[in-house]
C-alpha positions as CSV (number, residue, x, y, z in Angstrom):
1,M,175.0,-27.9,205.9
2,S,172.0,-30.6,206.0
3,K,170.7,-32.8,203.2
4,P,167.9,-31.0,203.0
5,E,169.1,-27.6,202.8
6,N,171.5,-28.9,199.9
7,A,168.3,-30.8,198.7
8,N,166.5,-26.9,198.5
9,R,169.3,-24.6,197.4
10,T,170.4,-27.2,194.1
11,V,165.9,-27.2,193.4
12,V,165.8,-23.2,193.6
13,S,169.8,-22.6,191.6
14,M,167.4,-25.8,188.6
15,L,164.1,-23.5,189.4
16,A,166.1,-19.9,188.3
17,T,167.5,-20.9,185.2
18,N,165.3,-20.6,182.5
19,P,165.9,-20.9,179.2
20,T,167.2,-18.0,178.3
21,T,170.2,-18.2,181.0
22,V,170.4,-22.2,178.9
23,E,171.0,-20.5,175.8
24,Q,173.3,-17.5,176.6
25,N,175.0,-20.4,178.1
26,L,175.5,-22.7,175.3
27,A,176.5,-19.4,173.4
28,R,179.0,-18.6,175.4
29,V,180.8,-22.8,175.7
30,W,180.0,-23.0,171.9
31,H,182.0,-19.3,170.8
32,R,184.6,-20.0,173.4
33,H,185.1,-23.6,173.1
34,V,184.3,-24.1,169.8
35,D,188.1,-25.7,168.1
36,D,188.5,-27.5,170.8
37,L,184.9,-29.3,170.1
38,V,186.3,-30.0,166.7
39,A,189.6,-30.9,167.7
40,L,188.4,-33.8,170.1
41,G,185.9,-35.3,167.2
42,V,183.1,-33.1,167.0
43,P,182.4,-32.6,163.3
44,A,182.3,-28.9,162.2
45,E,179.1,-29.2,160.7
46,M,177.5,-30.1,163.5
47,A,178.7,-27.6,166.1
48,E,177.5,-25.0,162.9
49,H,174.3,-26.2,162.8
50,S,173.9,-26.4,166.6
51,M,175.5,-22.9,166.7
52,L,173.2,-22.2,164.4
53,A,169.8,-23.1,165.3
54,A,170.7,-21.9,168.8
55,A,170.9,-18.2,167.2
56,L,167.6,-19.3,165.4
57,V,165.9,-19.9,168.8
58,R,167.2,-17.0,170.5
59,A,165.6,-14.7,167.2
60,A,162.7,-16.2,167.4
61,R,162.0,-15.7,171.3
62,S,163.3,-12.4,171.5
63,E,161.3,-11.1,167.8
64,G,159.0,-13.4,167.0
65,G,158.6,-16.2,163.7
66,A,157.5,-13.7,161.6
67,A,160.1,-11.0,162.5
68,V,163.0,-13.9,162.0
69,I,161.3,-15.3,159.3
70,S,161.3,-11.9,157.2
71,R,164.5,-11.8,158.4
72,L,165.5,-15.1,156.3
73,R,163.5,-14.3,153.2
74,D,165.9,-11.0,153.6
75,A,169.2,-12.8,153.7
76,A,168.5,-15.2,150.8
77,D,166.9,-13.2,148.6
78,A,170.4,-10.6,149.2
79,F,172.3,-14.0,149.1
80,E,171.4,-15.5,145.4
81,R,171.3,-11.4,143.8
82,E,174.8,-11.7,144.5
83,L,175.4,-15.8,143.5
84,L,173.4,-14.6,140.0
85,T,175.5,-11.3,139.2
86,G,178.6,-12.6,140.2
87,D,179.3,-9.6,142.3
88,T,181.0,-10.8,145.3
89,P,184.0,-13.1,145.8
90,C,180.6,-15.2,147.5
91,R,180.4,-17.2,143.9
92,Q,184.5,-18.6,143.9
93,N,183.0,-20.5,147.7
94,Y,179.8,-21.7,146.8
95,N,179.8,-23.0,143.5
């Protein structure tokens, strides 16, 4: 195969990649290899924050920012109620 044909295939491949594909590929890497990354020295907190950020971006793109914010507020309110009432073991883990 000639160099121009190779270059054309590379460009077509790059153009075929969209943000959703990139997000899906990163999610697969993180979920399959997060333990390996941490073992190699990536701080666990950094891996966790990256996974959370990717999930939030994906949710915002698929559901819309307002819906994601509403769900996060509902989850935060429920978590706060659990912590304040002491109904769950969460209180032990986060105090």
